[in-house]
C-alpha positions in Angstrom: 27.5 -3.6 -11.1 25.4 -0.5 -10.9 25.7 2.4 -13.2 25.1 5.8 -12.6 22.8 7.9 -14.7 23.6 11.1 -14.3 27.4 10.6 -15.2 29.3 12.7 -17.8 27.7 11.3 -20.3 24.7 13.5 -19.4 24.0 17.4 -20.3 27.5 17.6 -22.7 27.3 20.4 -24.7 25.6 21.1 -28.3 28.9 21.8 -29.5 31.0 19.2 -28.4 28.0 17.1 -29.3 27.6 18.5 -32.9 32.0 17.6 -33.1 30.9 14.3 -32.0 28.2 13.7 -34.3 30.5 14.8 -37.0 33.1 12.2 -36.5 30.7 9.0 -36.1 29.4 10.7 -39.0 32.6 9.8 -40.8 32.9 7.1 -38.8 29.7 4.9 -40.3 30.7 5.5 -43.8 33.6 3.7 -42.7 32.1 0.8 -41.6 30.3 0.6 -45.0 33.6 -0.1 -46.2 34.6 -2.3 -43.6 32.0 -3.6 -41.3 33.0 -4.8 -38.2 31.0 -7.8 -36.7 30.6 -7.0 -33.2 27.0 -8.2 -32.4 25.0 -11.3 -33.7 21.5 -12.0 -33.2 20.6 -15.5 -33.8 16.3 -16.0 -33.3 16.0 -19.6 -31.9 12.1 -20.0 -32.9 8.9 -18.0 -33.5 7.3 -20.0 -31.1 6.0 -17.6 -28.1 3.9 -18.3 -25.2 2.0 -14.6 -25.7 0.9 -13.0 -28.6 1.8 -9.3 -28.2 -0.1 -6.9 -29.8 3.0 -4.9 -31.2 5.2 -7.9 -32.2 7.0 -7.1 -35.6 8.3 -10.8 -36.1 4.2 -11.4 -35.6 5.1 -14.7 -33.7 2.6 -17.1 -33.6 0.9 -15.8 -36.3 3.9 -17.0 -39.2 3.3 -20.4 -40.0 7.0 -21.5 -39.1 9.0 -24.4 -41.8 12.7 -25.6 -41.6 13.8 -24.6 -38.2 17.6 -25.2 -37.9 18.4 -27.9 -35.6 20.9 -27.2 -32.9 23.3 -29.0 -35.2 23.0 -26.6 -37.9 23.7 -23.7 -35.3 26.3 -25.1 -33.6 28.1 -25.9 -36.7 27.7 -22.9 -38.1 28.8 -20.8 -34.8 32.1 -23.6 -35.1 32.8 -22.2 -38.5 32.8 -18.7 -37.9 35.1 -18.5 -34.8 37.4 -20.4 -37.4 36.9 -17.7 -39.9 36.6 -14.3 -37.0 39.7 -11.8 -36.9 42.1 -12.2 -34.0 43.0 -8.8 -32.1 46.9 -8.1 -31.4 47.1 -10.2 -28.3 45.8 -12.8 -31.0 42.4 -13.3 -28.9 39.4 -13.8 -31.3 37.2 -11.3 -31.8 34.3 -13.0 -31.5 30.6 -11.1 -31.9 28.2 -11.2 -28.6 25.3 -13.0 -29.1 21.8 -11.8 -28.5 19.3 -14.7 -28.6 16.1 -14.2 -28.9 12.7 -15.6 -30.5 9.7 -15.7 -29.9 10.6 -16.7 -26.7 13.5 -18.4 -27.1 12.5 -20.8 -23.7 10.0 -22.2 -25.6 12.8 -23.9 -28.0 13.0 -27.6 -26.5 16.6 -28.3 -25.4 17.6 -24.5 -25.3 19.7 -24.6 -22.1 21.4 -27.8 -23.3 22.3 -26.1 -26.9 23.5 -22.5 -25.0 26.0 -24.8 -23.1 27.3 -26.0 -26.1 27.6 -22.6 -27.5 29.3 -21.1 -24.5 31.8 -23.8 -24.7 32.8 -22.6 -28.1 34.0 -19.5 -26.6 31.2 -17.3 -27.3 29.6 -14.6 -24.7 25.8 -14.6 -25.0 22.1 -12.3 -23.5 19.2 -13.1 -24.1 15.9 -11.3 -24.5 12.3 -13.0 -22.6 8.9 -12.0 -21.4 10.1 -14.2 -17.5 7.0 -16.7 -18.4 9.4 -19.9 -17.9 12.1 -18.3 -15.7 11.3 -19.2 -12.2 14.6 -20.2 -9.4 15.7 -23.1 -11.0 15.5 -22.1 -14.6 17.4 -19.1 -13.8 20.1 -21.4 -12.5 20.2 -22.9 -15.1 20.4 -20.3 -17.6 23.5 -19.2 -15.4 25.4 -21.8 -15.4 24.8 -22.5 -19.0 26.5 -19.3 -19.0 24.1 -16.4 -19.5 25.6 -12.7 -19.2 23.0 -10.5 -19.7 18.7 -10.8 -20.2 16.3 -8.3 -21.0 12.8 -8.7 -19.4 9.4 -7.3 -21.1 7.8 -5.2 -18.8 5.4 -3.3 -20.8 2.9 -1.3 -18.0 1.1 -1.8 -14.8 0.2 -5.4 -14.2 -3.7 -5.3 -16.1 -2.1 -3.3 -18.9 1.0 -5.5 -19.3 -1.3 -8.5 -19.3 -3.6 -7.2 -22.1 -0.9 -5.8 -24.2 0.6 -9.1 -24.2 -2.4 -11.4 -23.9 -1.3 -13.4 -20.7 -2.9 -13.4 -17.8 -0.6 -13.6 -14.7 2.2 -12.3 -17.3 3.2 -9.0 -15.5 3.9 -11.0 -12.4 6.0 -14.0 -13.6 7.8 -11.2 -15.4 8.9 -9.3 -12.0 9.0 -12.6 -10.9 11.8 -13.6 -13.3 13.6 -10.4 -12.8 14.2 -10.9 -9.3 15.3 -15.0 -10.0 17.9 -13.9 -12.5 19.4 -11.1 -9.7 19.2 -14.0 -7.2 21.6 -16.0 -9.2 24.0 -13.2 -9.7 23.5 -12.8 -13.2 25.6 -9.9 -13.8 23.0 -7.1 -15.8 19.4 -7.6 -15.5 17.5 -4.9 -17.6 13.7 -4.0 -18.3 12.7 -3.0 -21.3 9.2 -1.1 -21.5 7.5 -0.6 -25.0 6.1 2.9 -24.1 2.2 2.7 -26.2 -1.1 4.4 -25.5 -2.5 2.2 -22.6 0.7 2.5 -20.8 2.1 6.1 -21.1 0.0 7.6 -18.5 1.6 5.0 -16.1 5.3 5.4 -16.3 5.9 7.3 -13.2 4.4 4.2 -11.6 5.9 1.8 -13.8 9.2 3.3 -12.9 8.7 2.8 -9.1 8.0 -1.0 -9.9 11.2 -1.1 -11.5 13.0 0.3 -9.4 11.6 -1.9 -6.7 13.0 -5.1 -8.8 16.8 -4.1 -8.0 17.7 -4.5 -11.9 20.5 -2.7 -13.5 18.7 -0.8 -16.1 15.5 0.3 -17.5 15.2 0.5 -21.2 12.4 2.4 -22.5 11.4 2.6 -26.5 8.1 3.4 -28.4 5.7 1.0 -29.6 7.0 0.8 -33.3 4.9 0.9 -37.3 5.9 -2.3 -37.7 4.6 -5.8 -37.2 1.0 -6.1 -35.4 1.4 -2.8 -34.3 1.1 -0.9 -37.9 -2.8 0.6 -37.6 -3.6 -0.4 -34.4 -4.9 2.7 -33.0 -5.3 1.3 -29.7 -1.7 1.2 -28.9 -0.6 3.6 -31.4 0.8 7.2 -30.2 0.0 10.5 -30.9 2.8 13.1 -31.8 2.9 14.8 -28.3 3.8 11.6 -26.9 7.0 10.9 -28.4 8.3 14.4 -26.9 6.6 13.1 -23.3 8.5 9.3 -23.7 11.9 11.3 -23.5 11.3 14.4 -21.3 10.0 11.9 -19.0 13.7 9.5 -19.6 16.3 12.9 -19.6 14.1 13.6 -16.2 14.8 11.1 -14.6 17.9 9.8 -16.1 19.8 13.2 -14.9 18.6 12.9 -11.1 18.9 8.8 -10.7 21.8 7.5 -9.5 21.5 4.3 -9.2 19.1 2.9 -12.2 21.0 3.6 -16.0 17.3 4.6 -17.0 17.7 4.9 -21.0 16.2 5.7 -24.7 16.8 2.4 -27.0 18.6 2.6 -29.9 15.5 3.2 -32.2 16.1 6.6 -33.2 17.9 9.6 -33.9 17.5 12.7 -31.1 19.3 16.0 -32.2 22.0 17.4 -30.8 20.4 18.6 -28.3 18.7 15.6 -26.7 21.4 12.6 -27.8 23.4 11.8 -24.7 20.8 12.8 -22.5 18.5 10.4 -23.0 20.9 7.5 -23.3 24.9 7.0 -22.1 26.3 7.9 -26.3 25.0 8.6 -29.8 22.5 7.2 -32.0 24.3 4.7 -34.7 21.9 2.4 -36.4 24.5 -0.9 -36.2 21.8 -3.2 -38.2 24.9 -4.4 -41.4 28.3 -2.6 -40.6 28.1 -3.7 -36.4 25.2 -6.4 -36.1 23.4 -9.3 -38.4 21.1 -11.9 -37.4 19.9 -15.7 -38.3 16.7 -16.0 -38.3 15.0 -19.1 -37.5 15.2 -21.2 -40.4 18.6 -20.0 -41.1 17.8 -16.8 -43.4 20.9 -14.2 -42.9 20.0 -10.6 -42.1 20.9 -7.9 -40.0 18.4 -6.3 -36.8 15.3 -9.1 -36.5 13.1 -6.5 -36.3 13.6 -5.4 -40.0 10.9 -5.8 -42.3 11.8 -9.8 -44.1 11.9 -9.1 -48.2 14.0 -10.6 -50.6 16.0 -7.1 -50.3 16.9 -7.2 -46.8 17.5 -11.1 -46.7 21.2 -12.0 -47.8 21.4 -15.4 -48.0 20.8 -18.3 -45.8 23.3 -20.5 -43.9 22.2 -23.7 -45.6 23.0 -22.8 -48.7 25.6 -19.8 -47.9 28.7 -19.2 -45.9 27.5 -16.9 -43.3 31.1 -14.5 -42.6 31.9 -14.6 -46.3 28.2 -13.3 -46.5 28.8 -10.6 -44.0 32.0 -9.3 -45.5 30.9 -9.1 -49.3 26.8 -8.8 -49.1 24.9 -6.7 -46.8 24.9 -3.7 -49.4 21.3 -2.3 -48.6 22.6 -1.4 -45.1 25.7 -0.2 -46.3 25.1 3.2 -48.4 23.6 6.3 -47.5 19.7 5.8 -48.5 18.7 9.8 -47.2 20.3 10.1 -50.6 17.5 8.9 -52.7 14.7 10.0 -50.0 12.5 13.2 -50.9 11.3 13.6 -47.6 15.4 13.4 -46.0 17.9 14.7 -48.6 17.2 18.1 -47.7 17.2 17.5 -44.0 21.1 18.9 -42.4 20.6 16.1 -39.7 20.6 13.2 -42.7 24.8 12.8 -42.1 23.8 12.2 -38.9 21.2 10.0 -38.3 21.6 8.3 -41.9 17.7 7.6 -42.3 17.1 6.6 -38.6 16.7 3.1 -38.0 16.5 0.5 -40.5 13.6 -0.9 -39.0 11.4 1.6 -39.8 12.8 2.6 -42.9 10.1 2.4 -45.5 11.9 0.8 -48.7 9.2 1.2 -51.3 8.7 5.2 -50.4 12.1 5.1 -49.3 11.4 7.1 -46.2 11.3 6.9 -43.0 8.1 6.1 -41.1 9.2 7.8 -37.8 11.4 10.4 -37.5 11.3 11.1 -34.1 14.3 14.3 -34.1 11.1 16.1 -36.2 8.4 14.7 -34.0 10.4 15.8 -30.5 11.3 19.0 -32.9 7.6 20.4 -33.7 6.5 19.4 -30.4 8.1 21.6 -28.6 7.7 24.5 -31.0 4.4 23.4 -30.2 4.3 23.6 -26.6 6.9 26.9 -26.7 3.8 28.6 -28.2 0.9 27.3 -26.2 3.1 29.1 -23.2 3.2 32.6 -25.2 
């Protein structure tokens, strides 16, 4: 179903948004005490048929040991099904499964595994580079229960293929989107990581996205994680962050068919929240969202740095749901209180320290504060006009 970008969520009065943000801040604190498992990421593999310059998981560079078997994944999900709470009608409150990698489709027997997961009652979507999604695979994925999918498109043809180190990757990604739409997948999204090489291509990428007929276009900035750290070829400058948000807001407001949205990455402040995305920023790591890594480790968002503090257990040794209920404390407190950079900011109760995936655990500060980057660049731009 097409979603309208220029709906009631756009251009809400600032004072109303402040009221909403205050309520959301209280709500977040409540989730620290009573988390609600709504999304479960499952990392099927760290193998990948691309070698992207920004990959937060270093896919292809990591020595994989101890990958979960199909039966281990299925047994965990079957046990979880029996532990999950029920709604007032007695229905199981399943978390939505986000299937990712690496590239999930390079896992042997992937389609059959997902059929069995669907039979357990779980709904699922996946992220993919699209290289393997020909018409036959698209049909197989639909038959296996695929509901939502995000395909990466990170520039025009030459830029995309350079960024993902994948000759022909652009054409295959476009074809994948069209194949998935043709077989009737209900929600097909294109995700674009904006980096130094493609930021000047945004208008043309927009035209190509529109041609595919997809439901939505999710735009995110290249993040200071994984291979992107210190990579000057793709690293954005301060002014670029404002360009990205302004591009989204401008086109989101006038496009009544394609849902153009900024990703879930960063808090944007009361002026820009709900103009660049449908709702307000909330980092859901450890309060709505958990993740199972390829080797059984239990964590939150898969983009978060993997280290002893962020790994909460392993499904081979620990009960996943009990771990979810009783651990995850690193994600369930106000980390801004211990941050010299954040503690005096009047917005910290709204952003909560911003996205945990860009939180510098050692220095106790965000590696990127999009709110401040946008605000400071807007001031500089205003001064230049005078």
